[in-house]
C-alpha positions as CSV (number, residue, x, y, z in Angstrom):
1,M,-101.6,27.3,-56.2
2,N,-99.6,27.9,-53.2
3,N,-99.0,31.4,-51.1
4,A,-95.9,31.8,-52.8
5,E,-97.3,31.6,-56.3
6,I,-100.3,34.2,-54.9
7,L,-97.9,36.7,-53.8
8,K,-95.5,36.7,-56.8
9,T,-98.5,37.7,-58.6
10,A,-99.7,40.2,-56.5
11,M,-96.4,42.0,-56.5
12,A,-95.6,40.9,-60.5
13,Q,-99.6,43.3,-60.5
14,S,-98.0,46.1,-58.3
15,A,-95.4,46.2,-60.1
16,I,-97.3,46.9,-63.6
17,D,-99.4,49.6,-61.4
18,L,-96.6,51.2,-60.4
19,C,-93.8,51.5,-63.7
20,A,-91.5,49.4,-61.2
21,E,-89.9,45.6,-60.8
22,A,-91.7,42.8,-59.4
23,C,-88.2,42.5,-57.4
24,D,-88.0,46.0,-56.0
25,F,-90.6,44.9,-53.5
26,E,-88.2,42.4,-51.6
27,K,-85.3,44.8,-51.6
28,N,-84.5,46.2,-48.3
29,E,-83.9,49.9,-49.7
30,N,-86.4,52.3,-50.9
31,I,-87.2,52.8,-54.6
32,V,-88.6,55.3,-56.3
33,V,-89.6,55.0,-60.2
34,I,-91.7,57.6,-62.7
35,S,-95.1,56.8,-62.9
36,Y,-96.6,56.2,-66.5
37,K,-100.0,55.2,-68.2
38,N,-100.3,51.4,-68.5
39,D,-103.3,49.5,-69.8
40,K,-102.4,46.3,-68.0
41,A,-102.6,48.6,-64.5
42,R,-105.7,47.7,-61.8
43,R,-108.1,49.3,-64.0
44,Y,-109.5,51.4,-61.7
45,L,-106.3,53.2,-60.9
46,K,-106.1,56.9,-62.6
47,L,-102.4,56.7,-63.8
48,P,-99.7,58.5,-63.9
49,F,-99.7,58.9,-60.1
50,S,-98.8,61.9,-58.4
51,C,-97.6,60.1,-55.5
52,Q,-98.3,56.6,-54.6
53,L,-96.8,54.4,-51.9
54,V,-96.8,50.7,-51.7
55,S,-95.2,48.5,-49.5
56,Y,-95.3,44.4,-49.1
57,G,-93.1,45.4,-45.3
58,N,-89.4,45.3,-46.8
59,N,-89.4,48.3,-48.0
60,I,-91.3,51.4,-50.0
61,V,-91.6,51.9,-53.5
62,A,-92.7,54.8,-54.6
63,S,-94.2,55.4,-57.9
64,V,-94.3,59.2,-58.9
65,S,-94.6,61.9,-61.5
66,P,-91.3,64.0,-61.8
67,D,-92.6,67.1,-59.9
68,F,-93.2,65.0,-57.0
69,C,-89.9,62.7,-57.1
70,E,-87.4,64.6,-54.7
71,I,-90.0,65.5,-51.8
72,T,-90.9,61.7,-51.8
73,E,-87.5,60.2,-51.8
74,K,-86.7,62.8,-48.9
75,Y,-89.7,61.4,-47.4
76,I,-89.4,57.4,-47.4
77,N,-85.7,57.8,-46.6
78,S,-86.3,59.9,-43.3
79,F,-88.8,57.7,-41.5
80,P,-89.4,53.6,-40.8
81,I,-91.4,52.2,-43.4
82,E,-94.2,51.6,-41.2
83,H,-94.3,55.0,-39.6
84,C,-94.1,56.3,-43.5
85,F,-98.0,55.3,-43.4
86,E,-99.6,56.8,-40.4
87,T,-100.0,60.0,-38.4
88,P,-97.8,62.2,-37.1
89,N,-94.7,61.4,-40.0
90,M,-97.2,61.1,-42.6
91,H,-98.2,65.1,-42.1
92,V,-94.5,65.6,-43.3
93,L,-95.3,64.7,-46.3
94,N,-99.1,65.9,-46.6
95,D,-97.3,69.1,-45.8
96,A,-94.9,68.8,-48.8
97,L,-97.5,67.5,-50.9
98,M,-99.7,70.6,-50.5
99,K,-97.1,72.8,-51.6
100,K,-97.4,71.3,-54.8
101,G,-101.6,71.3,-54.5
102,H,-101.8,67.9,-53.4
103,K,-102.8,65.7,-50.3
104,I,-103.0,62.1,-49.3
105,C,-106.1,61.2,-50.3
106,F,-106.3,57.2,-50.0
107,M,-104.9,55.0,-47.3
108,A,-105.5,51.1,-47.3
109,E,-104.7,47.6,-46.4
110,Y,-104.9,44.6,-49.2
111,F,-105.3,41.3,-48.6
112,L,-104.7,37.8,-50.2
113,P,-105.4,34.3,-49.5
114,D,-103.5,31.8,-47.1
115,V,-104.7,28.6,-48.8
116,S,-103.9,26.8,-45.6
117,A,-106.5,29.0,-44.3
118,L,-108.7,29.4,-47.0
119,K,-111.7,27.0,-47.3
120,A,-115.7,27.7,-48.1
121,L,-117.0,28.1,-44.4
122,D,-120.9,27.6,-43.4
123,C,-123.7,30.2,-44.5
124,P,-126.9,30.1,-42.1
125,Y,-129.0,30.6,-45.2
126,P,-128.9,28.8,-48.9
127,I,-126.3,30.5,-51.2
128,R,-125.9,31.0,-55.0
129,L,-123.5,31.5,-57.2
130,L,-124.2,34.5,-59.5
131,T,-122.8,35.6,-62.3
132,Q,-122.9,39.1,-64.8
133,K,-126.5,38.2,-66.1
134,D,-127.7,38.0,-62.7
135,F,-126.2,41.4,-61.4
136,A,-128.7,43.7,-63.3
137,D,-131.0,44.5,-61.2
138,L,-128.4,44.7,-58.2
139,Y,-126.7,48.0,-58.6
140,L,-128.3,49.6,-55.5
141,P,-127.0,51.2,-52.5
142,E,-127.3,47.9,-50.5
143,W,-124.9,46.0,-52.7
144,S,-122.1,49.0,-53.3
145,N,-119.6,47.4,-52.3
146,A,-120.2,44.8,-53.9
147,L,-120.8,45.5,-57.2
148,C,-119.5,48.8,-58.8
149,S,-121.9,50.9,-61.2
150,D,-119.3,52.4,-62.9
151,R,-117.4,49.6,-64.2
152,K,-120.2,47.0,-64.5
153,H,-118.7,45.1,-67.2
154,L,-115.6,44.1,-64.6
155,D,-118.3,42.4,-62.2
156,V,-117.9,39.3,-63.5
157,L,-118.9,36.5,-60.2
158,G,-120.6,36.5,-57.2
159,V,-122.1,34.8,-54.0
160,G,-125.2,35.7,-52.8
161,A,-126.9,34.3,-49.1
162,Y,-130.9,34.2,-49.6
163,D,-133.4,34.1,-47.0
164,G,-136.3,32.7,-49.1
165,D,-136.6,34.6,-52.0
166,R,-134.7,37.9,-50.5
167,L,-131.0,38.5,-51.0
168,V,-129.6,39.3,-47.7
169,G,-125.4,39.0,-48.4
170,L,-124.0,39.3,-51.2
171,A,-120.0,39.0,-52.0
172,G,-119.3,40.2,-55.8
173,C,-115.4,40.5,-57.7
174,S,-114.5,42.8,-60.3
175,A,-112.0,41.5,-62.9
176,D,-109.5,44.6,-62.1
177,C,-106.5,43.3,-63.9
178,E,-105.7,39.9,-65.9
179,T,-104.5,38.1,-63.0
180,M,-106.3,39.5,-59.7
181,W,-110.1,40.1,-58.7
182,Q,-110.8,41.8,-56.1
183,I,-113.4,41.0,-53.8
184,G,-116.0,43.3,-51.9
185,V,-118.9,42.5,-49.7
186,D,-122.4,43.7,-48.4
187,V,-124.8,42.3,-45.8
188,L,-128.1,44.1,-45.1
189,P,-128.0,45.3,-41.5
190,E,-130.6,43.0,-39.9
191,Y,-128.7,40.0,-40.8
192,R,-125.6,40.9,-39.9
193,R,-123.2,39.0,-37.0
194,Q,-124.4,35.7,-38.3
195,G,-121.7,34.6,-40.2
196,I,-122.8,35.8,-43.6
197,A,-120.1,38.0,-45.0
198,S,-117.5,35.3,-44.1
199,A,-119.5,32.5,-45.7
200,I,-119.8,34.5,-48.9
201,T,-116.7,36.2,-48.9
202,S,-115.1,32.5,-48.6
203,R,-117.1,30.7,-51.1
204,L,-116.3,33.3,-53.7
205,A,-112.2,33.1,-53.1
206,V,-112.3,29.7,-53.8
207,E,-114.6,30.1,-56.2
208,I,-112.0,32.2,-57.9
209,I,-109.0,30.4,-57.4
210,K,-111.0,27.5,-59.3
211,R,-110.9,29.9,-62.3
212,G,-107.4,30.2,-62.2
213,K,-107.0,33.7,-60.8
214,V,-105.9,35.4,-57.8
215,P,-108.6,37.1,-55.1
216,F,-107.9,40.0,-52.9
217,Y,-109.2,42.2,-50.7
218,C,-109.3,45.5,-49.7
219,A,-110.4,47.4,-46.4
220,A,-109.2,50.9,-44.8
221,W,-107.0,49.6,-41.6
222,C,-109.3,51.4,-39.1
223,N,-112.5,49.5,-40.9
224,V,-112.3,46.9,-38.3
225,K,-115.7,45.0,-39.0
226,S,-113.7,44.2,-42.4
227,V,-110.9,43.4,-41.6
228,K,-112.4,40.8,-39.2
229,N,-113.9,39.6,-42.2
230,A,-111.1,39.3,-44.3
231,I,-109.3,37.1,-41.3
232,R,-112.1,35.0,-40.9
233,S,-112.4,34.2,-44.6
234,G,-108.9,33.0,-44.6
235,F,-107.1,35.8,-45.7
236,R,-103.8,38.1,-44.4
237,P,-102.7,41.1,-44.6
238,A,-99.9,41.5,-47.8
239,W,-99.2,44.7,-48.8
240,V,-100.4,48.9,-48.1
241,E,-101.2,51.3,-50.2
242,M,-101.1,55.5,-49.9
243,T,-102.8,57.5,-52.5
244,A,-101.7,61.5,-52.9
245,K,-104.5,63.5,-55.3
246,S,-104.8,67.1,-56.0
247,C,-106.4,69.0,-53.4
248,E,-109.4,69.8,-55.3
249,T,-110.2,66.2,-56.0
250,V,-109.7,65.6,-52.0
251,D,-112.1,68.4,-51.3
252,E,-114.6,67.3,-53.9
253,I,-114.8,63.4,-52.1
254,N,-114.9,65.7,-49.0
255,G,-117.7,67.5,-50.3
256,T,-116.3,71.0,-49.4
257,I,-116.6,71.8,-53.2
258,K,-120.0,73.5,-53.7
259,S,-121.2,72.8,-57.3
260,N,-122.8,75.8,-59.1
261,K,-126.1,75.0,-58.6
262,D,-125.1,75.7,-54.7
């Protein structure tokens, strides 16, 4: 598997997620398509989208519900590509979305392995390859990035670092779609800054590729520690996404809507 094949696989999956064509991401002009449900989309995505912007650097492909088509098309064609994913231009879209009861909710950068840089890095602690049966007792707050308790059936492979019998670092991957497995990583606070994260992340990425799948890694671009880990582990920036959700959903995530028990 080479870098071109890896990128092609990612674009093909993004096309499924957005109800677009893989070639759309390589065009020079921006594309707007109507979103609908697709069983082959990444498992954690809630489709159809209201407004989802994705860029691999050439253009923006927007997947929207019909009500958001006009405002999205106007927005992405009003500013340079990279500025559409940041303030202050982002406020223009957010203001328009709020008139329809929505807000910008998620912004993230996605990374793909560079096969010329990816290798299993050394770890200062012994490591073990873990499978689904090993995760049963690990759905704990300290491993919430590596494993997802809401989708346990998708957590298929992991690499753990151990200090004696104690698990001190865990990289896990979820089978989010047919061709791509997403990596998440956690290291206990007292064991950080020793190279554990990059060692277990890189080792897991190598194991995923051995199984014929493409590993991918997601981080908020403000999460400097996570981005650094991606780079050290042999990953490189590949695409960005921005997602709108209903105001109620955003407020709920922010904890500003009180429950009936309050």
